C-alpha positions as CSV (number, residue, x, y, z in Angstrom):
1,M,3.4,-33.3,-29.3
2,P,3.6,-30.0,-27.4
3,S,5.9,-29.8,-24.5
4,N,4.1,-28.8,-21.4
5,S,5.4,-26.0,-18.9
6,L,8.5,-25.8,-18.6
7,K,9.2,-25.7,-14.3
8,Q,12.1,-23.0,-14.0
9,P,13.6,-20.7,-11.3
10,I,13.0,-16.9,-12.6
11,S,16.3,-16.3,-11.0
12,N,18.7,-17.8,-8.0
13,E,17.9,-15.7,-5.9
14,I,14.8,-16.6,-5.4
15,K,14.3,-18.0,-2.0
16,P,12.9,-21.6,-1.6
17,V,9.5,-22.8,-0.5
18,N,8.7,-23.6,2.7
19,A,5.6,-23.8,4.8
20,V,3.6,-22.6,2.4
21,D,1.0,-25.0,1.9
22,A,-0.1,-24.8,5.8
23,F,-0.6,-21.4,5.0
24,L,-2.8,-21.4,1.8
25,E,-4.8,-24.3,3.5
26,E,-5.3,-21.8,6.6
27,F,-6.2,-18.9,4.6
28,D,-9.7,-20.6,2.4
29,G,-9.2,-24.5,3.5
30,K,-8.1,-24.9,-0.6
31,P,-4.8,-27.3,-0.8
32,K,-1.9,-26.5,-2.9
33,E,-3.2,-28.3,-5.6
34,F,-6.2,-25.4,-6.0
35,Y,-3.2,-23.1,-6.7
36,E,-1.3,-24.8,-9.2
37,D,-2.4,-24.0,-13.2
38,R,-6.2,-22.6,-12.4
39,G,-6.7,-24.7,-15.2
40,V,-4.1,-22.5,-16.9
41,K,-1.9,-24.5,-19.2
42,V,1.4,-23.5,-20.4
43,Y,3.1,-24.4,-24.0
44,R,6.4,-23.8,-25.7
45,E,8.0,-24.7,-29.0
46,Q,10.8,-23.3,-31.3
47,L,10.1,-22.6,-35.0
48,D,13.4,-23.7,-37.8
49,N,14.1,-20.3,-38.0
50,G,14.8,-19.7,-33.8
51,L,11.2,-17.6,-33.1
52,K,10.1,-19.1,-29.9
53,V,6.3,-19.6,-29.3
54,L,4.2,-19.5,-25.9
55,L,0.5,-20.2,-25.8
56,V,-0.6,-19.6,-22.4
57,Q,-4.1,-21.8,-22.8
58,K,-7.2,-20.2,-20.4
59,R,-9.8,-22.4,-21.3
60,F,-13.2,-20.2,-21.7
61,S,-11.8,-16.7,-21.7
62,P,-13.6,-14.3,-24.0
63,F,-10.6,-12.3,-24.9
64,A,-7.3,-13.0,-26.6
65,Y,-4.0,-11.3,-26.3
66,I,-1.1,-11.6,-29.2
67,D,2.0,-10.3,-28.3
68,L,5.4,-10.0,-30.3
69,V,8.4,-9.2,-28.1
70,T,11.7,-8.3,-29.3
71,P,14.8,-7.1,-27.5
72,G,16.6,-3.6,-28.5
73,G,14.9,-1.8,-26.1
74,S,15.5,2.4,-25.7
75,R,18.7,1.9,-23.7
76,F,20.0,0.1,-26.2
77,D,20.3,3.3,-28.8
78,P,23.5,4.1,-30.3
79,M,24.5,7.8,-28.7
80,D,23.9,8.9,-31.8
81,K,20.6,7.8,-32.6
82,R,19.1,8.0,-29.8
83,G,15.2,7.9,-30.1
84,L,16.1,4.9,-32.6
85,A,13.8,2.1,-31.6
86,H,11.0,4.2,-30.2
87,F,10.7,5.7,-33.8
88,A,11.1,2.0,-35.3
89,E,7.8,1.3,-33.0
90,H,6.0,4.2,-34.6
91,M,6.3,2.8,-38.3
92,A,5.9,-0.8,-37.7
93,L,2.4,0.6,-37.3
94,A,3.1,3.2,-40.3
95,G,1.6,1.1,-43.3
96,A,2.5,-2.3,-44.6
97,R,1.8,-4.3,-48.1
98,D,-1.6,-5.7,-47.2
99,Y,-2.8,-2.9,-45.6
100,P,-1.4,0.5,-46.8
101,T,-2.2,3.4,-44.0
102,T,-1.7,3.6,-40.2
103,E,-5.8,3.5,-40.7
104,A,-6.4,0.5,-42.4
105,I,-3.8,-1.5,-40.0
106,F,-6.1,-0.2,-37.0
107,D,-9.6,-0.6,-38.2
108,V,-9.1,-4.3,-39.8
109,I,-8.8,-5.0,-35.2
110,G,-10.8,-2.4,-34.0
111,K,-14.1,-3.2,-36.4
112,E,-13.7,-6.8,-34.7
113,G,-14.2,-4.9,-31.5
114,G,-10.3,-5.3,-30.8
115,S,-7.1,-3.1,-30.8
116,L,-3.8,-3.5,-32.0
117,N,-0.8,-1.6,-30.4
118,A,3.1,-1.4,-30.0
119,R,5.0,-0.4,-26.9
120,T,8.6,0.6,-26.8
121,S,9.9,-0.2,-23.3
122,D,13.6,0.8,-22.0
123,D,14.4,-3.2,-22.7
124,T,12.2,-4.2,-25.4
125,M,9.6,-3.4,-28.1
126,T,5.9,-5.3,-28.5
127,I,3.4,-5.3,-31.1
128,N,-0.1,-6.5,-29.4
129,A,-3.0,-7.1,-30.7
130,S,-6.4,-7.7,-27.7
131,V,-9.6,-9.4,-29.6
132,C,-12.6,-10.5,-28.2
133,D,-12.9,-13.3,-29.7
134,P,-10.3,-16.6,-30.0
135,G,-11.6,-16.6,-33.9
136,D,-10.1,-14.1,-34.6
137,V,-6.3,-14.7,-33.4
138,P,-5.5,-15.7,-37.1
139,L,-6.5,-12.3,-38.5
140,A,-4.4,-10.7,-35.7
141,M,-1.8,-12.9,-36.4
142,H,-1.5,-12.1,-39.5
143,V,-1.6,-8.3,-38.7
144,I,0.8,-8.3,-36.8
145,S,3.0,-10.6,-39.4
146,Q,2.4,-8.0,-41.6
147,C,4.1,-5.0,-39.4
148,I,7.1,-6.6,-39.5
149,T,7.6,-8.5,-42.5
150,D,6.4,-5.9,-44.9
151,S,6.4,-2.3,-43.8
152,L,6.1,0.5,-46.6
153,Y,8.2,3.4,-44.4
154,Y,7.1,6.2,-46.5
155,D,8.8,8.8,-46.4
156,Q,5.7,11.2,-45.7
157,K,5.0,9.0,-42.9
158,I,8.4,9.2,-41.6
159,A,7.5,12.7,-41.8
160,S,5.0,12.7,-40.2
161,E,5.9,10.6,-37.5
162,K,9.4,12.6,-36.3
163,E,6.4,15.4,-35.6
164,A,4.3,13.6,-33.5
165,I,7.7,11.9,-31.0
166,Y,8.1,15.6,-31.2
167,L,5.0,17.0,-29.4
168,E,5.4,13.9,-27.3
169,K,8.6,15.1,-26.2
170,L,6.8,18.4,-25.0
171,K,4.0,16.2,-22.9
172,P,4.6,17.7,-18.8
173,S,4.4,14.3,-18.5
174,T,7.3,13.3,-20.3
175,V,9.4,16.7,-18.6
176,F,8.3,14.6,-15.0
177,T,9.3,11.2,-16.2
178,N,12.7,12.5,-17.6
179,A,13.6,14.2,-14.5
180,Y,12.7,10.7,-12.4
181,R,15.0,8.6,-14.3
182,K,17.8,10.5,-14.0
183,L,17.2,11.4,-10.1
184,F,16.1,7.5,-9.2
185,Y,18.2,5.4,-11.4
186,H,21.6,7.0,-11.6
187,G,24.5,5.2,-12.5
188,S,22.4,3.3,-15.3
189,S,21.3,3.3,-19.0
190,Y,18.0,3.7,-16.9
191,A,18.7,7.4,-16.0
192,H,18.5,8.3,-20.2
193,P,16.0,10.8,-21.3
194,V,13.3,9.3,-23.3
195,H,12.1,10.8,-26.5
196,E,15.8,11.7,-27.4
197,S,15.6,14.1,-30.4
198,V,14.8,12.1,-34.2
199,E,15.8,14.8,-36.6
200,Q,18.8,12.7,-37.7
201,I,17.3,9.5,-38.2
202,T,16.6,8.1,-41.1
203,R,14.7,5.3,-43.6
204,E,17.7,3.7,-43.8
205,D,18.3,4.0,-40.3
206,I,14.8,2.4,-39.1
207,I,15.3,-0.4,-42.5
208,E,18.5,-1.0,-41.2
209,H,17.1,-1.4,-37.0
210,N,14.6,-3.8,-38.0
211,Q,16.6,-6.1,-40.2
212,E,18.7,-6.5,-36.8
213,L,16.3,-6.9,-34.3
214,L,12.8,-8.3,-36.4
215,V,14.6,-12.1,-36.9
216,G,13.5,-15.4,-36.0
217,K,16.2,-15.9,-33.4
218,N,15.3,-12.8,-31.2
219,M,11.4,-12.8,-31.2
220,I,8.8,-14.4,-29.2
221,L,5.3,-14.6,-30.1
222,M,3.4,-15.6,-27.5
223,I,-0.3,-16.0,-27.9
224,T,-3.2,-15.6,-24.1
225,G,-6.3,-17.2,-24.7
226,D,-9.1,-20.4,-25.4
227,V,-7.0,-21.5,-28.8
228,P,-5.9,-24.7,-29.1
229,F,-2.5,-25.4,-29.1
230,E,-2.5,-27.1,-33.1
231,D,-3.8,-24.2,-34.4
232,V,-1.2,-21.6,-32.8
233,M,1.7,-23.6,-34.2
234,H,-0.4,-24.0,-37.6
235,L,-0.6,-20.3,-38.2
236,A,2.9,-19.1,-36.5
237,K,4.7,-21.3,-39.3
238,K,2.3,-19.5,-42.0
239,E,2.9,-15.8,-40.6
240,F,6.7,-16.1,-39.1
241,G,7.8,-19.2,-40.5
242,P,9.4,-17.3,-43.5
243,I,11.4,-15.1,-41.4
244,T,15.2,-15.2,-41.7
245,A,16.5,-16.7,-38.9
246,G,19.3,-14.2,-38.8
247,K,21.5,-13.7,-35.3
248,S,21.1,-13.2,-31.8
249,Y,20.9,-9.8,-31.2
250,Q,23.8,-8.3,-29.5
251,G,23.0,-5.2,-27.8
252,K,25.6,-2.5,-26.4
253,E,23.8,-0.4,-23.1
254,L,23.8,3.5,-23.4
255,P,26.6,4.7,-21.2
256,S,25.5,6.2,-18.5
257,P,25.1,9.7,-18.3
258,P,26.1,12.2,-15.6
259,A,23.9,11.6,-11.8
260,E,22.1,14.1,-10.3
261,R,23.9,15.5,-7.7
262,D,20.9,16.9,-5.3
263,S,19.0,14.9,-3.7
264,V,15.9,16.7,-5.1
265,V,14.5,18.0,-8.7
266,F,12.0,21.0,-8.6
267,V,9.9,21.2,-11.6
268,D,7.0,23.3,-13.0
269,T,5.1,21.5,-16.2
270,N,1.3,23.5,-15.2
271,H,2.2,27.0,-13.9
272,K,-1.9,27.6,-13.5
273,D,-2.2,24.5,-11.6
274,K,-2.3,25.7,-7.4
275,Q,-1.4,22.7,-6.4
276,I,2.0,20.6,-5.4
277,S,2.6,16.9,-6.8
278,F,5.3,15.0,-5.3
279,T,7.1,11.6,-5.2
280,I,9.2,10.5,-3.0
281,G,11.2,7.2,-2.8
282,F,13.9,4.7,-2.9
283,R,16.2,2.9,-5.6
284,T,15.4,-0.4,-4.8
285,V,15.2,-4.0,-6.9
286,P,13.3,-5.3,-10.0
287,S,10.8,-7.6,-9.9
288,W,12.9,-11.1,-10.6
289,H,14.7,-10.3,-7.2
290,I,14.6,-11.8,-3.7
291,D,13.4,-8.7,-1.8
292,T,10.1,-7.9,-4.2
293,A,8.2,-9.0,-2.0
294,A,8.8,-8.0,1.3
295,L,9.4,-4.5,-0.6
296,T,5.9,-4.9,-2.0
297,S,4.4,-5.9,1.6
298,I,6.0,-2.8,2.8
299,S,4.5,-0.9,0.4
300,I,0.9,-2.3,0.9
301,K,1.1,-1.4,4.4
302,L,2.0,1.8,3.4
303,G,0.0,3.7,1.2
304,V,-2.6,1.6,-0.7
305,G,-6.1,1.4,0.5
306,A,-7.9,4.9,2.4
307,T,-7.1,2.8,6.4
308,S,-2.8,2.8,5.1
309,K,-0.4,4.4,6.8
310,L,0.3,7.5,4.8
311,M,-3.4,7.9,4.4
312,S,-4.2,7.8,8.6
313,N,-1.0,10.1,8.8
314,L,-1.7,12.6,6.5
315,R,-5.6,13.2,6.2
316,W,-7.7,10.9,9.1
317,N,-5.8,11.4,12.2
318,Q,-5.1,15.5,10.7
319,K,-7.0,18.3,12.3
320,K,-6.5,19.6,8.8
321,A,-6.1,17.4,6.0
322,L,-2.8,17.9,4.4
323,V,-3.5,15.8,1.2
324,Y,-7.0,14.7,-0.8
325,G,-5.2,11.5,-1.2
326,V,-1.5,9.7,-1.2
327,G,-0.2,6.2,-2.1
328,T,3.2,4.4,-2.4
329,E,4.2,2.4,-6.4
330,I,6.3,0.1,-6.6
331,D,8.2,0.6,-9.9
332,N,10.1,-2.7,-10.3
333,G,8.9,-3.2,-14.5
334,H,13.2,-3.2,-15.6
335,L,15.7,-5.6,-15.7
336,N,18.0,-4.1,-13.6
337,V,16.9,-1.5,-11.4
338,G,13.4,-0.1,-9.6
339,A,12.7,2.2,-6.8
340,L,9.8,2.5,-4.0
341,L,7.6,5.7,-4.5
342,V,5.7,7.7,-2.3
343,N,3.4,10.3,-4.7
344,G,0.2,12.6,-4.0
345,R,-0.6,16.2,-4.1
346,T,-1.7,19.0,-1.8
347,S,-1.0,22.7,-1.5
348,K,1.9,24.9,-1.2
349,E,0.6,26.0,2.1
350,H,1.3,21.9,3.3
351,I,4.2,20.6,1.5
352,N,6.5,21.2,4.1
353,N,4.3,19.5,6.8
354,V,3.2,16.7,3.7
355,F,7.2,15.8,3.5
356,K,7.7,16.1,7.3
357,A,4.9,13.4,7.9
358,V,5.5,10.7,5.1
359,L,9.6,11.2,5.8
360,G,7.9,10.3,9.4
361,T,6.3,7.5,8.7
362,L,9.2,5.9,6.2
363,A,11.6,6.7,9.3
364,K,9.5,4.5,11.7
365,T,8.8,1.5,8.8
366,R,13.1,1.7,8.9
367,N,13.5,1.4,11.9
368,S,11.4,-1.1,12.6
369,G,9.8,-3.4,9.5
370,L,6.2,-4.5,9.8
371,D,4.8,-5.9,12.8
372,P,3.5,-8.9,12.7
373,T,-0.6,-8.4,12.5
374,E,0.3,-6.2,9.4
375,L,1.8,-8.4,7.8
376,D,-0.8,-10.9,8.1
377,S,-3.3,-8.3,7.2
378,N,-1.3,-7.7,4.3
379,K,-0.9,-11.6,3.4
380,H,-4.6,-11.6,3.1
381,I,-4.9,-8.8,0.8
382,L,-2.4,-9.8,-1.4
383,F,-3.7,-13.4,-1.3
384,K,-7.6,-12.8,-2.4
385,G,-6.3,-9.7,-4.8
386,I,-4.1,-12.5,-6.5
387,K,-6.2,-15.5,-6.8
388,A,-8.9,-13.0,-8.2
389,G,-6.8,-11.2,-10.4
390,F,-5.6,-14.7,-12.0
391,E,-9.1,-15.4,-12.9
392,A,-8.6,-12.7,-15.8
393,S,-6.5,-14.5,-19.0
394,E,-4.7,-10.7,-18.9
395,R,-2.8,-11.2,-15.7
396,W,-1.7,-14.3,-16.8
397,R,-0.5,-12.4,-20.1
398,N,1.4,-9.7,-18.1
399,M,3.3,-11.8,-16.4
400,H,4.9,-14.0,-18.7
401,L,5.4,-10.9,-20.6
402,G,7.9,-9.6,-17.8
403,Y,9.3,-13.5,-17.8
404,L,10.0,-12.8,-21.5
405,A,11.8,-9.9,-21.3
406,R,14.4,-11.3,-18.9
407,E,14.9,-14.3,-20.9
408,M,15.9,-11.3,-24.2
409,Y,19.2,-11.3,-22.5
410,P,20.2,-14.3,-21.5
411,S,23.6,-12.2,-20.2
412,L,21.8,-11.3,-16.9
413,G,21.1,-15.1,-16.0
414,L,17.8,-14.2,-15.9
415,R,15.2,-17.2,-16.9
416,G,11.8,-16.8,-17.5
417,Q,9.3,-18.8,-15.3
418,F,6.3,-20.6,-17.2
419,S,4.3,-23.0,-15.0
420,Y,2.4,-22.3,-11.6
421,P,2.7,-18.8,-11.4
422,V,-0.1,-18.5,-8.7
423,Y,1.3,-21.0,-6.2
424,D,5.1,-19.6,-6.7
425,V,3.5,-15.7,-6.6
426,L,2.0,-17.0,-3.2
427,S,4.4,-19.0,-2.2
428,R,7.0,-15.7,-2.4
429,F,5.0,-13.4,0.2
430,A,3.7,-16.4,2.4
431,N,7.5,-16.8,3.5
432,V,7.6,-12.9,4.6
433,T,8.4,-12.1,7.8
434,Q,9.1,-9.4,10.1
435,Q,12.6,-9.3,9.9
436,D,12.7,-9.5,6.2
437,T,10.8,-6.3,6.0
438,Q,12.9,-4.8,8.8
439,R,15.7,-5.9,6.5
440,V,14.7,-4.5,3.5
441,A,13.4,-1.0,5.0
442,Q,16.7,-0.6,6.3
443,K,18.6,-1.5,3.4
444,Y,16.7,0.3,0.6
445,F,15.1,3.3,2.5
446,K,18.7,5.7,2.1
447,G,19.5,7.7,-0.4
448,I,16.0,9.1,-0.7
449,R,15.1,11.4,-3.3
450,A,12.3,13.6,-4.6
451,I,10.4,15.7,-7.4
452,V,8.0,18.5,-6.6
453,N,6.2,19.4,-9.3
454,G,4.7,23.3,-9.2
455,N,5.3,26.7,-8.3
456,M,7.8,26.1,-5.1
457,D,8.7,29.3,-3.5
458,N,12.8,29.4,-2.2
459,K,12.1,28.8,1.2
460,S,9.9,25.7,0.8
461,M,12.5,24.2,-1.3
462,D,15.6,24.9,1.2
463,N,12.7,23.1,3.9
464,I,12.9,20.1,1.5
465,R,16.5,19.6,1.3
466,E,16.9,19.9,5.0
467,Q,14.0,17.3,5.4
468,L,15.9,15.1,3.1
469,A,19.4,15.3,4.4
470,A,18.3,14.9,8.3
471,F,16.3,11.9,7.0
472,D,20.0,10.2,5.5
473,A,21.7,11.4,8.2
């Protein structure tokens, strides 16, 4: 018999839920039971070879998602073979026994209206498929199985994908991303640049990498959608049961690269663009941390929507608008690190005044946090958005993918949570107080960093350095 959702804490840092039920009922008159599962059932099982199977069953969902997750992301690459995980991900979709070309692999899903993709993050590799009809789940699972068990590793395709990764490395966004990682995540393995040279990586390296990682004990198969659990288990045993159990992955993180000494990095990835883009922010914590709810509340008030503080201070309340748009972002999808960021674009004429206005808004928030009116407004926005978001299968899928990444690395002491995510998510935000927002702002709004992308003159660059130094003084 399938075992229903396992109630496990995200981490031992999460606050106990208290006084949330009354808040929920005051919000829209519905009791806790309304939020517990939204008609979703979560099942977990394990095959004999150690492969874990997770079904997030949402009835009447028109879409289904299939995700195969393994550990061994790019920050676990050997130092002399940087880019190995990323390269192995490319080759997973480069041809298999039943689908001998990349085009054949994509076409078999695409002609049914679905999609297939693979992604390497710092922490994991994922091969995923989405289908418009739950009846196509068997096809998608077979294609994914082929990608990991019967890849062909053509020499010609290896050479072609090396060139594709080289071109990917040249993208302006990659230049910006590498500067961001080194600046904000210094002192950790996340600070390494993405898409390092793959010229020295061989076919044998890729095969050896996959033989270590693509084994039962290292993989989690997740299906999200209206699919019976018995069908999922039958398909999982058929497609993935023959895979060897192997050994649990014991990846070694890359050593931290040298820290960026300056508080700001200036890059210019498009000399023809007259605008200046900027990112200003702080190193914070990953999504599972206790402080994430308060940081998210601050981020929403600072820079989400047309009525945010930053939009008011930089556009609506200015005689001459300093920006067209500005917003905040929480980058907390990593296992060990996170960041709170302010992003926007302006002109060379306004860049110094923009920094002055942004830093002034951040300084006020650091001093007092959010006031009770702002906090209540945020909770209302969050509750509306979260409640609506969980009507879609993809929201459940994305949330559980985050939990699965944590479960890949038990040495971190983090466990995945697989039940009642709606109520738990709402509970964390309902518990945030004004004192919490003040505490986390004072804790994290220091060591400010910035990246400025555009054609800057020396005087403006010196002005920005002085403003950042004054903020941290």
